[in-house]
N, C-alpha and C positions, 0 to 999 in steps of 0.2 A: 803353483801358477798354471793355469794351459792358456795357451795365446795359439792362433793360427799361423802355421808357416807353408809359404811356396814352397815345394818341395825343390823345382828346378832354380828360381830365383834366390831361395834361403832368405828371405824377406817376410816379416810376420806382416799378415794381412787380418783385417774386420771380417771381411764374409768369406763363403765359403770357395768363392772364385778368385786367383791372382787377377787383380788391376792393372798389371804391368801390360801395354800392348803387346801384341802376339805372342801372346801365352796365356793367360786362361786356363791354366793348371787349376785344378782341385786343389784347395791347401789342405794341409794335415795338421791333425793335432799335435801339439808340444808340451809338454807339461815339468814342472818344475816341483819337486818337493823338497821340504826344507826339516832340518832337526832343531829343534831346542833343547841346548842343554840344561838347562835349570828345569824346566819339566821333564827332560827325559823321552819325548814323545816327537813322532812325524808332526809338522805344521803344514799346510797350505799356504798361507801366506809368510814373508819373509821375516815378517816383524811378529815376536809371538804375542798373540790377543790376552793371554792369561799373565804373562809376565814383563812384556813388553822388550825383551832381549832379541837380538838380532839372529835369526836362525840360518846354519851353515847349510849350502846345498848337498842333501845326500844320496837325491834316487830321481829315475823321473817317475814311477810308482811304488806304492806299497801295498803290502798287505799283510794284515796282522797275525804272527805267531801265538798260536792259541795253546796253552797248557800241555797237549797231549801231544802236539809236534815237539813244542819245547822238551820234552821229558825224550823225546825219541834224541834230537839233533843232540842232547845234553848225552847222553850215552854214546853216539856217534865221534862225538869230539872231544870228550871226559870221560868217558865210560862209566860217568857217573848222572844218574835220570837227574837229581836233585840240583845240579850244578848251576843250571840258569834258571828256576822256578823262581827266583824274586828280579829276575830281569826285565827289562822293556823290549821285546822283540818282535823285529817286523822281519818282513824277505821283500827286496826288489832289486832288480838291475842284476838277478843273479849271484847273491849273495846277501848272508841274513845280517843283518844289522841288529845286535847284540848292545845294548847301553850307549846308542851312537857309534860303534865302531863295526865296520865292516867285516865280517868273517867269511870266508870263503870255503863251502864244504865241497869236495871233489864226489860228483854224482856217478860220474864213471867209473875211481875208484870202489865207491860202494857196493854199486849195483853191479859189479865185480867180482864182490866176495863170493866164496864158495856159498853155495847154500847150505850147507851145515852149519858155517860163520852165522850167514843170517838168522837161521834158526836160532841160534846161540842169543843174538840180539833179542828177539821175538819174545824167547824167553823171560830174559831180564826185562822187557819193556811192560810184559803182563804180570811180572812179579810184583812191578813200582806201580801199574797204573790207577790203583785204588787208592793210593797216594797223592794222586794230581790233585795240586793245591789253586785254586782259581783266585783266592785273596788278593794279590799282590797285580795279577792281569787285570783284576778288576780298578784295583787305584790307576793305572794307567790307563785304563779304558777309559775310566770318568772324565781326564785331563781330558784327553783326546777329543770326545764329544764337547767339551767347554771349549777348546782352542778350535777348533773346525766349525762352529756352530753357525758361521757365516758363509760358508762353503755349501754345509747344509743345508739352510734356508733356500740358499738359491738357486740350487740343482733341484731339490724337489720343486719348489715353487715353478720354475720351467716347465717338468716333466709333468706336473699335474695342469699345467694350463695347454700344455701339447695335446693331453689326452681329453679334455673337456672340449677342445675347438670340435669333435666327433660328433659331441652330442645332439647338436643339429642339421646331421647330415647321416646319422645311423639311430636307428632302433637297439636298444639293449640286445634283444632276440637276432639282429645282426652282428654282433661282435662276438668274439673268443680270445681267451688268451692261451696263447701255446704254452703249457707248462711241463719243462722238465725236470723239476727238482732241483735244478742248479739254484746258483746264488742269484745270477741273472732274473731270469725267470719269477723267482720269491721275489725279487723288489719292483719286476715291474708287475705281477700281481698285485702287489701291497699297493703302487702308483694308481693302478688303474679304477680299485675298489676303493680308495681314498679319492680319485680324482671326479668317479661318477654318484659317489655315496651308497653304494649300493655293492652287495653278495651277487647279485643276480648275473654276473657275466658268466657264461660257460667258460670253462678250462678245458682243455683236449692233452692229456698226457699221453705220449708216443712211447709206449716199452716195446723197446726192441729187444725184449728176453736177455740183455747181457747188462742188463741194467745194476750198477751199486748195488749191496742188501742195505746200503746207509739212505740211499735213494727211495726204494721200497718203502723202507720204516718212515723217512720223513712223509711221502706221499700219504700215510695212513693215519699219521698224527696232523697232516695240514687240516682236514677236515674239522678237528677236534680242538685245533688252536683259537683263541680267542679273536683274531684280527682275520683268520679265514674261515671261521663257523659258516656255514650255509654254501657255502661254493659248491657248486654240480662241476664235477670233473667225471669225465669220460675219460674211458683209456683206448686208444690205438694200438692196436696187438694183431702181427700175422701170425693166428692161430694156427697156420696151414704150414707152415715152413718150422724144420728144425736147424738151428744156425750149424750145430756140427755136423750136421749130415751134408749141408751145404757146402762145409768148406772142404768135407773131402771130395764133391764133385768139382766144383770152382776153385777151391783154394780158398785159404784164409783171405780177407780182407788184407790188401795192401796202402799203404801211403797214396799209391795212383790207383789204384781200384778200389775204393770203399763202397765196392757193391751191397754192405750191410745197412747202408743208409737207407738206400733204395729200396731193398726187400724189406725189412723189418720198420723201417719208420716212415717214408714216403708215402707209400703205397695205401698201408694201412691207416695214414692220417688221411689220405683224401677219400678214405671209405668212409669214414666214419666223420668227417664233415658234410659229404656228399647224403650222408643218412640223417645227420644233425638239422643240415640246413634246406634240406632237400630241393626246391625249385629255386630258393635265390640264387640271384646271379652275381650279387656279389656281396664278400662278408668280409668284415674288419677284421682282421688277426693281429693284436700286441705282443708284439715278441722282444726279448730281452736281448737284440742282437748289437754288439758296442764296435766301433771304428776298431779301437785296440785289440782287439781279439784275436786277430790273424790280418797278414797282407791281405789277403782275398775280401774280408768284411767291412777294409778299411775306407774301399771303393763303395760301398752300399748307401743308398738315400734313404734318407729318415724314414720316407714314404714310398711305395713302390710294389708292384707287382709282383706275386710270387713267383718265382721262377722255377719252381717244382710245383707248387698244389694249384689247379686249376681255379676259377673263380674266388680269389683271395687277395684283397689290398694288405700289406703287410705295413704296419707302423712301429716304430722303435722306438718307445719314450726316453731310452736312457742311451742312444746312441752315440754320443762325445763323452760318455762318462768313463773312467780310467776304475780299475780294480781298487782305487784308494776311496773312491766318490763311491761303488759299490757296499763298501767295507763299511764304510762312514754310515748309511742309510741304514743299513743293518744293526750296526752297535748302537747307533741313535734309536732306533723307535724300538729297540729289544725286539723284534720279531724271530719265531724262528727259523732256523733253516737246516741245512743238511749236515747230518756229523760228520761226515767224511772230509770237510773243510776244515775241521777242529785237530782231523790226523793227520794233515798237512798237503792231501789233494787240492790242485787249484784248479780242475775241471771235473765234473762228474758227468760223463756222457756214459759211454761204452767203457767198461772197466777195461778190457782188453785189446783196445782202440790200438791200432799201430800206430796213431800221432801220438800216442799217449809218451813223453819224455821219461829218461833214467830214473827219475824222482818216483814219478808215478808209480812205475815199473816195482822200484824197490819197496814204497808203501804197498803195494800187492802182495808181492812177499812175506813182508811182516805181517799185515792185516788182515790177508786174504791168503793165505799159505795152500790151504787145501786146492781151493780155484788155480791158485796159479799153478800148483803142480800138476794139475788136470789139465790146465791149457798148455801148458808146457810139452806136456807129453803127446798132446794132439800135434802141434807143430812138428814136433821132430817124428812123430809119424807121417806128416805131410810130406815132409823133405827127404823121408826114404821112398816116399812113393813116388816122387815126379826124378827119383834118381840123385839124391846129390850124392858127393863121397863121403864127407863129414856132414852129418846131418846135424848133430851137437851144434857145432861150430857154426854152421849157417844159421840156427835159431838163438845162441847167446849173442852172436855178432849183430843181430838184426837183419841179416840178410832177407828175412821173410817179407820184411818191412815195404823193403825196394822193390819187393816182386812185380812184375809186368806180364800179361797174359797169361796163358794158358799152357805154357811148354810144360810137356812131359803129363798134361792131362787127357783121359779120353775124352771127356766131353768135349775138348776142344775139336775135335774132329767131326762132330755135326755141324760147323759152321761153316763148312767148305759146301758151297752150292757147286757141282760139276755142270757143265752144259756146252753146248755147241751151236753154234747157228743151222738152220735150216737149209739146205743144199737147194733148194727149188723154192724157198721165199723168204727172202731179206729179211722181212719182219717175224718172223717165226722162230723159235729157238726149243731147242729139246733138252729136258733136264733130266738128267738121273739122280733122282732122290735117296737119300739116305732112311727115308721113313715111309711107308707104304699110302698110297692116296686115301683117306676116308673124306667124310663128307666136312669134316674139320678144313680142310684147306681152303675149301670155297668161302670158310667165313671170315678170311683172312683178304679176298679180295673185295669186300664186299665197301673198303676206305674208295676202290678206285668208280665203285658203281653198283648196279643192283644184278645180283645171283638171278639168272632165269636157268632153270633145267630142263625145262620142255621145248626150247626151241632149236637145240643142238640133236646130233646125232645121237643117241642113247647109247648105240651099238657100239661107237667108236668113244663112248664116255664124256662126248662133247658137252660143256658149258659154257654159256656165254653170260658178258659181263656187259650189261648195256648202262647208258648215262639215262639223264631225266627224260632226255626227248625220244629216248627208245631206240636210238642209236648202239648198235655191237661197239662197244670200241675193245672187247680184248675177246679172245675165243678158247678156252683151256679145253684140253684131249687131253687123257687118261684115264685107263677102266680104274675101279674101287678095287684097292690090294695091289696096284700095280706100282710100281717105283719110278714108270715111263711117263712124262708129262710134257706135253708139247703147248707152248704158250705163242698166239697169234698175237702181233699188236696191230689192230684196225684204227686204234688214234696214239701217236704218240705223244699226245698233250696230258696222259695219265696222269695224276698227281705233282700238276703244273710242269711238266717236262716238257725242256724245248728241241730234245734232239732225241732221236730212236735209242742211242744208246744210254741215255740218263734213265728215260724210259722202262729199258729193259733193267737197269741198276734196282729202277723203284721194286719191281717183280721180284728180281733177287732178294730184296729185303726182308719181303713179307716170306718168300718161301726159307729164308733161313730162318725165320722166326719161327714157322711149320716145324722145321727138322729140331729145332734146338730148345724151344720152350720149356723154361724151368717153373713156370709159374711165377715169378719174382713180381708181377704186376706192375712195373713198372708205366707197360701200356696203359692199364686202367688208371694211373695217376697222372698222366699229360693228356688225358683225352676229357675235354672240356664241358662234354656234351653226358659225362656218363655213359656211356654207350657199351664200353668194354667190359666183359666181365671174365676174370680168369680166376677157376677152382681148382684145387689140388683135393683130392679124396681122401690123401693119406697114406696110400699104396704107390704113387707116382704116377698115377694116371691124371694128366692135365686137361683141362676142356678150357678152351678157348673162344669164345663167344662175342659176338656185335650183333647189340639193338638196329635192327633195320629200322626203327623209325625213329629212333634218337639220332643217329649215327647223322651225321651233315657232310659227308664227305671232304673233308677240310685236309685230310690224308695228314696229320700232326703227327701220329701213330706210326706212320710210316717213315717218315721224314727225321722225326726229334732223336733216334739215337742212330751211332755207327751202324750202318748195315741192317737197319729196321730195330734192331734187336739190341737190349742192354746188354743181355749176357751175350753178344758178339764181342762186344768190346772189352767186357771183362774177359775172356777165351781168346781174344785173339792173340794169333802167333806169328813170327816171322816163316814165313815161305821161303825156302833157298829152291 
């Protein structure tokens, strides 16, 4: 059973808003799953539709445990991979449910095993995996499908109708499905194709270069499967950057600073969308976002403008589904899915994501042993680089996941912009740059206005920035090759500034970007007009250019990120 609860009033509500006066809070979904003792399966309704018996409360959400994961937990709990092969096993609320009984498995304990012991577990599992038996699982699966038929029909019909409402608003060529290879995007893809009666909706796959091998294998199968044959998939991938090399420069991603998404996903997707949809002003992206995935996603609207990708309306057909619903749909329809779920992973983004829990980390040690060892060694080397006294403990305790800023990193120093006010002109500032002046510096001033290199004193290296009316708003003075730059602000209202200090801060944003650009392409992704181009020639040479004709001087690229540059935020350090 699923109902909406006001988190403040703790009262069930019918709609998405609390109806009590002076409240109006957004309601939250609350789910209840029951267990039928006779059928030995979870059920959505309290009364089992199959046998008519009353179920008992078992969890707020559940996922199936496939025979592959079953064998592993049998090893962990009983040192016998066959122990629970005949059992109905599910997972929910932090515990395994084995034939209706809750069994706790200490993830902290098993993830803390010495690598030698984990390797021993891996060897036992590998020796048994050819004998994994699906016959008992299939019996319980059939019962589960039959008992939850009404729930399946309801959620499917509602999601299909939601998608169909867009038929009159968008053409097929204006739609796409954001496809990650995970269970949610797999279900969303199937529902969209089902609702529209075609496999012609474009799919875009964001390859972060850190995908599970099972995800890449599934993507290859996807076009060959009966239900998805013929779907066109475009792969968005940042081929100019190497994840491990960036880790050495800016440190590995942490829970606070997951720069990998911006660098290897958002920018690449924005680029491929711009190419695929060219001059279209608004496209519709179907995504498998769900409220119960995380606290942040619980606040998402079912339809909204994308906060990360420009020119994109996001529609989420399964936003109110719980894990139970997703698996009910997959098992009922029999559609293919990512093999990582059979092994026990609950999410299949980047396999080494800092947001992965202890169970995911343990599974990586068992099923991706070589990759895990390599990643662990890279993390230890990083810990040594930033001067941690006990690098191994820092990594094994998860310290790297909580890391903030660029302390100990050389690249963090490039974020510092040194300046002092001009003694003779209160509207002028003298900067001491860490990178010599090149023509590329002037590209970064295009969002403020139009660059004019002819009017200024060439001997002094003067360049004027002018508005549409031809009025000078900024004067840049600095010779090519020099690190000394003087900026005179003739109009404080640049980039919607209201004071001189704010205007100067906007200039610092662009100078910071000039000094420390690593080619992350975050600027590209926030530009709605495709005016920004950031290229890496593979040797460390980054070129940053702005198309004068496309740029609308909205200055979103200046103001969107902290201090103007996404990497400035990533590498920010506390100054004493």
